[in-house]
Phi, psi and omega in degrees: 000322182292319182300317180298319184295318179299318182293318178297322177296318183294323179293322181292319179294323175293320178298322173303308178301317181297318181293319179302316183290321181296309186296318179302311180300320183297313181297316179299320180296318180297324180289323182291330179269357170093004180286322176242117181290157180290138183304322177298321178292323176298312179300318183293315182292324178296315189270004184280132180263153182233142184237139177230138174251125183229115357288160183288353173237089178298148179243139178306138179076355182245144181290142174215165187246137167257118183247131183242130179230162176271185184297337181262010177075021176274140175302141180248113181270144175079020179278129179280133181253125180246144178227137180227123175272156179304132186058023179240186179268160175273131185233134173274126187254004178141189179233151178293155176268186182300346178262002179078020186245148171229123176263139185213160177225127174277135178263352180222151178280162173144190181260131183230142169253142184240126176241162182221147180223129179207130179300132179096352180237154174292128176295150177253101184297149182296319188289343177236020180278211184274136182255126176231155178243120179264121183257154174287162171293329183176175180249122183287152176219140185243143172223140182237129177234150184238077179290336179237126182244165176055054175276127178287138180192117181058031180077005186237135177290128181231165183245131175268111184248153175255119177258122179244135181239132182225165169213129183057038182060023175244142180294144177250114177279147175065032174276135177286135177245126180244135171240116190049050170077005179249136181285121187248346179157189180230146182289151181275193180295340178265006178077021187239152175217136174271136180212142180265120175255151172264126178295149183088353180256159178259141182225146175241120181250128180236140176242130176225151172202138178309125176095352177247158173276123183292168181219152185222132177228161179244142173237146174087000000 
């Protein structure tokens, strides 16, 4: 009786092994022909994050959106956004809202990489993330004219000059004007600022404005 029970157990075990091999081979064959996807590939596709930049050409000093979605195009809330400038450090700039969006403003032009991190998703490393180019609004240009000469002041003859700042031949308002490293004022709606110079001296004039490439000229 005991021998019969052992034989029966051995037979059941052999049948189990045979069925497992057959079923395992079938699943592997289905994976090979693409009917059944590999488990690792399914996990990768489901957890993959997608990034969109709007507008796709960010400008220095202007707001733009970083939008994060999952593989089914649903917004991803609470995704941490990391930014790294070329030759710079990686910085976390915030998390996406319920619409999967984060609004940000770049203060400098240049090349940036964007990375994403969200629990339950495969992280998008900064070094291999989305690459964007942040462009300036324009390039500043300075011109100086002396419509009035020999202006009396403190017993010294001085020159009253008009400093004009433009970008793409258009006047730039509220541009900062520095003379010899000192802020002397801001341009008006015509892109101009009046300043008094002393003849015979050397001056360095610099114009700056957020979003624009600054410019420097020498006088004297």
